[in-house]
Structures are given as structure tokens and as C-alpha cells.
C-alpha positions as CSV (number, residue, x, y, z in Angstrom):
1,A,-161.9,102.5,-103.9
2,I,-159.2,104.7,-104.4
3,F,-156.3,102.7,-102.4
4,C,-156.5,98.9,-102.4
5,R,-153.9,97.2,-99.8
6,W,-153.0,93.2,-100.0
7,N,-152.0,91.7,-96.8
8,V,-149.6,89.3,-97.8
9,S,-148.7,88.2,-94.6
10,A,-152.4,86.8,-94.3
11,G,-152.3,82.7,-94.6
12,A,-154.4,83.2,-97.9
13,A,-153.9,81.9,-101.1
14,R,-151.6,83.6,-103.3
15,P,-151.8,85.0,-107.2
16,N,-148.7,82.8,-109.1
17,P,-147.7,83.7,-112.6
18,Q,-149.5,81.1,-114.9
19,G,-147.5,78.5,-115.1
20,S,-145.3,78.8,-112.2
21,F,-146.3,75.6,-110.7
22,K,-144.8,72.3,-112.1
23,Y,-147.9,69.7,-111.8
24,G,-145.3,67.2,-113.2
25,E,-142.9,67.4,-110.2
26,I,-145.5,66.7,-107.2
27,T,-144.5,64.0,-105.1
28,V,-148.3,61.9,-104.5
29,T,-148.1,60.5,-100.8
30,D,-151.4,58.3,-101.2
31,V,-153.0,57.1,-103.5
32,F,-156.9,55.7,-103.0
33,V,-158.9,53.7,-105.3
34,L,-162.4,53.8,-104.6
35,H,-164.0,51.0,-106.1
36,N,-167.9,51.4,-106.7
37,R,-170.0,47.9,-106.5
38,P,-173.7,47.9,-107.5
39,A,-176.3,47.3,-104.4
40,E,-176.2,44.7,-102.1
41,L,-178.3,43.3,-99.3
42,I,-176.3,44.4,-96.5
43,E,-178.0,44.4,-93.3
44,G,-181.4,43.6,-94.4
45,K,-181.4,46.9,-96.5
46,W,-179.5,47.3,-100.3
47,R,-176.9,49.7,-100.6
48,T,-174.0,50.7,-102.6
49,T,-170.5,50.9,-101.1
50,L,-167.0,52.6,-102.0
51,S,-164.2,49.7,-101.5
52,G,-166.8,47.8,-99.9
53,I,-167.9,50.4,-96.9
54,S,-171.5,52.1,-97.1
55,Y,-171.0,54.9,-95.5
56,L,-172.8,55.4,-92.3
57,A,-173.4,58.9,-90.4
58,P,-172.4,59.0,-86.9
59,S,-175.3,61.3,-84.6
60,T,-172.0,63.6,-83.8
61,P,-170.5,65.2,-86.3
62,L,-167.7,63.9,-87.5
63,K,-165.5,67.4,-86.6
64,L,-167.0,67.7,-83.5
65,A,-165.9,64.4,-82.9
66,E,-162.0,65.2,-83.6
67,Q,-161.8,68.3,-81.9
68,F,-162.8,66.9,-78.7
69,N,-161.4,63.4,-79.4
70,I,-164.5,61.8,-78.6
71,P,-163.6,57.9,-78.9
72,G,-166.1,55.0,-81.0
73,V,-167.7,58.0,-83.5
74,F,-165.4,57.0,-86.9
75,K,-162.8,54.6,-87.6
76,L,-159.6,56.1,-89.8
77,D,-159.5,52.4,-91.5
78,F,-161.3,53.0,-94.5
79,P,-158.5,50.6,-97.2
80,N,-156.6,52.1,-100.2
81,K,-157.4,49.6,-102.6
82,M,-160.3,47.4,-102.9
83,M,-159.9,44.6,-100.6
84,N,-161.6,41.1,-101.1
85,R,-163.7,40.7,-97.9
86,Q,-167.6,41.0,-96.6
87,A,-169.1,44.5,-97.1
88,K,-170.3,46.4,-94.3
89,V,-172.0,49.3,-92.8
90,D,-169.9,51.5,-91.2
91,T,-168.2,55.5,-90.1
92,S,-164.8,54.9,-92.1
93,V,-162.9,57.8,-92.7
94,I,-159.9,58.0,-95.1
95,N,-156.6,58.5,-93.2
96,G,-154.6,61.0,-95.7
97,T,-151.5,63.1,-94.8
98,Y,-152.0,66.3,-93.7
99,K,-151.1,68.9,-96.5
100,A,-150.0,66.4,-98.5
101,F,-150.9,65.5,-102.4
102,V,-153.5,62.6,-102.8
103,E,-154.3,61.1,-105.9
104,I,-158.0,59.7,-105.6
105,I,-159.0,57.1,-108.3
106,F,-162.8,56.6,-108.9
107,Q,-162.9,52.8,-110.5
108,N,-166.1,51.4,-111.4
109,N,-166.8,48.0,-113.3
110,D,-170.4,48.3,-113.8
111,T,-172.4,49.8,-116.6
112,T,-174.0,52.5,-115.3
113,V,-172.2,55.8,-114.6
114,Q,-171.7,57.1,-111.4
115,S,-172.1,60.4,-110.3
116,Y,-170.2,61.0,-107.1
């Protein structure tokens, strides 16, 4: 190509000068602690959980259910931190703030390493 033109009005990422983004000045809006627990017997099957919830894939894709406002496909009740409650199988989704900076902490008290 002899000539390259940038469309800076497009909504794509732009090259920032190195060191121009100050990570120390970011305001974190949401913090989620995803606590891994060893496999346990839930509804007759051995399942592992994150924060007491074992994910159940729905029959309708999540994005499709969101776009067409299909009720009952998923719940926005994923806990921010581990709660002392019975583990369950559910389609729980994290309810975060749009375009926010989120801190996600993977907590593993087990003796084996988890590769999420």
C-alpha cells in the first residue's frame, strides 16, 4: 500500500503513548471474590463450585436471552463474595457495571491449583 489512512472517528482502540494510562488512578467500582471449593455432591452429582454456585448451561444462549428479554433463562444474583449457604446448581451471572473497572479475585484454599 502506498498510502494508509486512519479513521479516527471509528469506535476502535487507539494507540496511546507508552505510559500515558495511569493504572494507579483507576477507581474500581466492583470487586468480586470467586472462591473455589472442592468437588461436592450436589443433586446426586459431584460438582465443583465458584462462590457456592455450580454453573448450569441454559438451553437458550445467554446473549440471545438478554437481547430479546427472555425471562427465567439466567439470574443476576452471583454473589460478590463467598456466602455461608448451601451449594447449588444454577445459571447465575455476575451483574457488573457497564464500562466499569472490575477487580476479580480468584481465591483457592485447596491444595491443588485450578486452571480456570
